[in-house]
C-alpha positions in Angstrom: -5.2 37.3 -51.5 -5.5 36.4 -47.9 -4.0 33.0 -48.6 -0.8 34.6 -49.8 -0.6 36.9 -46.8 -0.8 34.4 -44.6 1.6 32.0 -46.1 4.1 34.9 -46.6 3.6 35.6 -42.5 4.2 32.1 -41.5 7.0 31.7 -43.6 8.8 34.9 -42.3 11.1 33.8 -39.4 10.4 36.9 -37.3 7.0 36.1 -36.9 7.9 32.7 -35.7 10.6 33.7 -33.5 8.2 36.4 -32.0 5.3 33.7 -31.6 7.7 31.4 -29.9 9.1 34.2 -27.8 5.7 35.3 -26.3 4.9 31.7 -25.4 4.5 31.4 -21.6 3.0 28.1 -20.9 6.0 26.1 -22.1 9.8 27.1 -21.4 11.5 27.1 -25.2 15.3 27.2 -25.3 17.8 26.9 -28.0 21.2 25.7 -27.3 24.4 25.1 -29.3 25.5 21.6 -29.8 27.6 21.8 -26.6 24.6 22.8 -24.5 25.1 26.7 -24.4 21.9 28.3 -24.3 21.6 30.9 -27.3 17.9 32.1 -26.9 15.3 31.7 -24.2 11.6 32.5 -24.6 8.9 34.2 -21.8 7.7 30.6 -20.7 11.6 30.0 -19.9 11.4 33.0 -17.7 8.3 32.0 -16.0 9.1 28.7 -15.1 12.8 28.8 -14.3 13.2 32.2 -12.9 16.0 33.8 -15.2 15.8 36.8 -17.0 17.3 36.4 -20.3 20.3 38.4 -19.9 21.1 36.3 -16.7 21.0 32.9 -18.7 21.8 33.4 -22.4 25.5 32.1 -22.4 25.1 29.7 -19.6 25.3 25.9 -20.0 21.8 24.3 -19.7 23.2 21.8 -16.8 22.6 24.5 -14.6 19.0 23.4 -14.1 19.7 20.1 -13.0 20.4 19.1 -9.3 23.7 17.6 -8.0 22.3 14.2 -8.2 21.3 14.4 -11.6 25.1 16.2 -12.9 26.5 13.0 -10.7 24.5 10.6 -12.9 25.4 12.7 -16.1 22.0 13.0 -16.9 22.1 16.1 -19.0 24.7 14.5 -21.1 23.2 11.3 -21.8 20.2 12.9 -22.6 22.3 15.1 -25.5 23.9 12.0 -26.8 20.2 10.3 -27.0 19.2 13.3 -28.9 22.2 13.0 -31.3 21.6 9.4 -31.8 17.7 9.3 -32.2 17.0 12.9 -33.0 15.2 13.6 -29.9 15.2 12.9 -26.1 12.2 13.0 -23.9 12.4 12.7 -19.9 10.6 13.6 -16.7 12.2 14.5 -13.3 12.9 17.3 -10.7 14.7 20.5 -12.0 16.2 23.5 -10.7 14.9 26.9 -10.5 17.1 30.3 -9.9 15.9 30.1 -6.3 17.3 26.9 -5.8 13.6 25.5 -5.5 12.5 22.5 -7.5 9.8 22.2 -10.2 8.7 18.7 -11.8 9.6 19.1 -15.6 8.6 17.2 -18.6 11.3 17.9 -21.4 11.8 17.3 -25.0 15.2 17.9 -26.6 15.4 17.9 -30.4 18.5 18.1 -32.8 18.5 21.3 -35.3 19.9 20.8 -38.4 21.4 23.0 -41.4 20.2 22.7 -44.8 23.2 20.1 -45.2 21.7 18.0 -42.3 24.5 18.9 -40.0 23.6 19.3 -36.1 24.0 22.9 -35.3 22.4 22.9 -32.1 19.0 21.8 -30.1 15.7 23.0 -29.0 14.5 22.6 -25.7 10.9 22.5 -24.5 9.9 22.2 -20.8 6.5 21.9 -19.1 6.2 22.6 -15.5 3.9 19.4 -14.4 4.7 20.2 -10.5 1.2 20.2 -9.6 0.2 16.9 -11.7 3.3 15.3 -10.0 2.4 16.0 -6.6 -1.1 14.9 -7.4 0.1 11.6 -8.9 2.5 11.3 -5.6 -0.6 12.0 -3.3 -2.7 9.2 -5.3 0.1 6.7 -4.9 0.4 7.5 -1.4 -3.3 6.9 -0.7 -3.3 3.7 -2.7 -0.1 2.4 -0.7 -1.9 3.7 2.6 -5.2 1.8 1.6 -3.2 -1.5 0.6 -1.1 -1.0 3.8 -4.4 -0.9 5.8 -6.1 -3.7 4.0 -3.4 -5.8 4.7 -3.5 -4.8 8.6 -7.2 -5.8 8.5 -6.5 -8.8 7.1 -3.8 -9.5 9.6 -6.3 -8.5 12.4 -9.0 -11.1 11.2 -6.6 -13.9 11.1 -5.3 -13.1 14.7 -9.1 -12.9 15.7 -9.7 -16.2 14.5 -6.5 -18.0 15.3 -3.9 -16.6 17.7 -6.3 -14.9 20.3 -8.5 -18.1 20.2 -5.7 -20.4 21.8 -5.4 -18.9 25.0 -9.5 -18.4 25.3 -9.5 -22.2 24.5 -7.2 -22.7 27.2 -9.1 -20.7 29.7 -12.4 -22.4 28.5 -10.6 -26.0 29.1 -9.3 -25.5 32.4 -12.4 -23.8 33.7 -14.5 -26.7 32.7 -11.7 -28.8 34.5 -12.0 -26.7 37.4 -15.7 -26.8 37.8 -15.7 -30.7 37.3 -13.2 -31.1 40.1 -15.4 -28.6 42.7 -18.6 -31.1 41.7 -16.4 -34.3 42.9 -13.9 -35.0 45.2 -11.4 -32.4 44.1 -7.6 -32.6 45.0 -6.2 -29.3 46.0 -2.9 -29.4 43.8 -5.0 -30.1 40.8 -7.2 -27.1 41.4 -3.9 -25.4 41.9 -2.4 -26.3 38.6 -5.9 -25.6 36.8 -5.7 -21.9 38.1 -2.0 -21.5 37.1 -3.0 -22.6 33.6 -6.1 -20.3 33.6 -3.9 -17.2 35.1 -1.1 -17.8 32.5 -3.5 -17.9 29.4 -5.3 -14.7 30.8 -2.1 -13.0 31.1 -1.3 -14.1 27.5 -4.4 -12.9 25.8 -4.0 -9.7 27.7 -0.6 -9.2 26.3 -2.0 -10.2 22.6 -4.5 -7.6 23.0 -2.0 -5.0 24.3 0.3 -5.7 21.4 -2.6 -5.0 18.9 -3.6 -1.9 20.3 -0.1 -0.7 20.5 0.4 -1.9 16.8 -2.9 0.0 15.5 -1.7 3.2 17.7 1.9 3.4 15.7 2.0 6.9 14.1 -1.2 8.3 15.4 0.0 10.5 18.8 3.0 12.6 16.9 4.0 14.8 14.1 7.2 14.7 12.5 10.2 16.3 14.1 13.8 16.3 14.0 15.5 13.3 15.8 18.9 13.0 16.9 19.4 9.4 16.1 22.8 8.9 17.7 21.5 10.2 21.1 18.2 8.0 20.4 20.3 4.6 20.2 22.2 5.6 23.3 19.2 6.3 25.3 17.8 2.9 24.0 21.1 1.2 25.4 20.8 2.9 28.8 17.1 1.9 29.2 17.8 -1.6 28.6 21.0 -1.8 30.9 19.5 -4.7 33.0 19.5 -6.8 30.0 22.9 -5.6 28.9 24.6 -6.2 32.4 22.9 -9.5 32.4 24.4 -10.5 28.9 27.5 -8.5 29.3 26.9 -7.1 26.1 28.8 -4.4 24.0 27.6 -1.6 21.8 29.7 -0.4 18.8 27.7 2.7 17.8 28.9 4.7 14.7 27.9 8.3 13.8 24.5 8.6 13.1 22.6 11.4 11.6 19.7 13.7 12.4 16.5 12.8 10.6 12.9 14.0 10.5 10.4 11.2 11.8 8.2 10.1 14.8 10.5 10.1 17.9 8.6 7.7 19.8 8.0 5.5 17.0 11.9 5.2 15.8 12.7 4.7 19.5 10.3 1.6 19.4 12.0 0.5 16.2 15.6 0.6 17.6 14.6 -0.7 20.8 13.1 -3.7 19.5 16.1 -4.2 17.0 18.7 -3.9 19.9 16.7 -5.9 22.6 16.2 -9.0 19.9 20.1 -8.8 19.2 20.9 -9.6 22.7 17.9 -11.6 23.7 18.3 -14.2 20.7 22.1 -14.3 21.4 24.2 -17.2 23.0 27.5 -15.7 22.5 29.6 -15.2 25.9 30.4 -11.6 24.4 27.3 -10.5 22.6 28.0 -7.5 20.4 25.7 -5.1 18.5 26.8 -2.6 16.0 24.6 0.3 15.0 25.7 2.2 12.0 24.1 4.8 9.3 25.4 5.1 5.5 23.8 8.2 3.6 22.9 7.3 0.2 21.8 9.3 -3.1 18.2 9.4 -2.1 18.0 7.6 1.4 19.8 6.8 4.6 20.3 3.4 5.2 20.8 2.1 9.1 22.1 -1.2 10.2 21.7 -3.1 13.3 24.3 -6.0 13.4 24.6 -8.5 15.9 26.4 -11.9 16.5 23.5 -13.8 17.6 21.9 -17.4 16.6 20.8 -16.1 13.1 17.7 -16.8 11.1 17.4 -19.8 8.6 16.7 -18.5 5.0 13.4 -20.0 5.0 12.2 -18.1 8.0 13.4 -14.7 7.0 10.2 -13.5 5.6 8.0 -15.0 8.4 9.5 -12.7 10.9 7.9 -9.7 10.3 4.4 -11.2 10.6 2.7 -10.1 13.8 2.5 -12.9 16.6 4.8 -15.0 14.4 7.3 -16.7 16.1 10.1 -19.2 15.3 11.3 -20.8 18.6 9.5 -22.3 21.6 8.3 -19.8 24.1 10.1 -22.0 26.6 13.1 -21.0 24.8 13.0 -17.6 24.1 10.0 -15.4 26.0 8.0 -13.1 24.0 4.8 -13.0 21.7 6.1 -12.1 18.3 5.1 -8.7 18.0 8.2 -6.7 18.0 9.3 -7.0 14.6 6.0 -6.3 13.2 6.1 -3.3 14.8 9.2 -2.3 13.5 8.1 -3.3 9.9 5.1 -0.9 10.4 7.4 2.1 11.7 9.5 1.6 8.7 6.5 2.0 6.6 5.0 4.8 8.2 8.3 6.8 7.3 7.9 5.7 4.0 10.8 3.3 4.1 11.3 -0.5 4.6 12.8 -2.9 6.9 14.6 -6.1 6.0 17.4 -8.6 7.4 20.1 -10.6 5.9 21.0 -13.4 8.1 22.3 -16.9 8.5 21.9 -19.5 11.3 24.5 -19.6 13.7 26.3 -16.2 12.2 24.3 -13.5 13.5 21.9 -10.9 11.5 21.8 -7.3 9.8 18.5 -5.5 10.3 18.5 -2.8 7.5 16.0 0.2 8.0 16.1 2.5 4.7 14.9 6.0 5.3 13.9 8.5 2.4 15.8 11.5 2.4 12.8 13.5 1.4 10.1 12.4 3.8 7.2 14.6 5.1 4.6 14.4 7.7 1.8 12.9 5.7 0.2 10.7 8.3 
């Protein structure tokens, strides 16, 4: 008797509809073949924010971002469901109040007795908290990986680059002592002292560069930065170099971004200074531009300088890595490593496209949704 009553209940569509309607942990929607919403449960109301009377009759595309609509994601999911019977996806969806939530969705074809598709069921889970936890975990792993790489670099520097000026100082100090204990020539002593002084200064500059590298991103919080004004200020600050080189700046419209203002200034100052320093043209030119993409802003610093050989493109971002003799071009190979770290601090990336003798274009890609997490 009990068994007969149980099977009678679950076979009754009213009971099933009531059970589905009362589920609050999942958004369950029924749509016609065109994606028009026909029915909607309490879970959908809780997760998406609409009352049933507000949303029934609307198209389910309403829950997708402009970016996904541009990519025709809702249409591709419907096509996949029609082809295979089911479509599964995860991504950001839009609530009534325009806030976003991370949804795990399954769209399933609904058939009539003859097998014809008469609509779709769409089940959505709100996994925003899981997504945030996953993103935080990924950020933590990336942060640890980056810091380990920095530690490896510091270890290498301590055993190689920083040792070189110390060896020079020790060598010429010994020469100096030997000369003082014998019949010395004044000119030799002066030369030894100059070598020691030069190496000491180099050592000091290397240590200063390391300290600056380690401090990047530690002293500020993210704020709105007017990038166009920032580049104009950088150009003004290096006016002596600009005047000496007779250089020109072609500054395209640049957007405002959220970021570390001091670090962004260092990045563009290094890129623009390098564009002029490594330039033997009679009329050096630097072009700074930006392009807004779907999920990022792409900045570009283009020059007509000496360029970089393809075999050296990946080397230039290593700290203290120099491609030219110090007699040709001054510097310590620190600037571009600073730029690379600044890009990573902004959850972006930095790379270069170049050809020897034909100039370079340095690209800095900055995600649109970056937040201050450091």
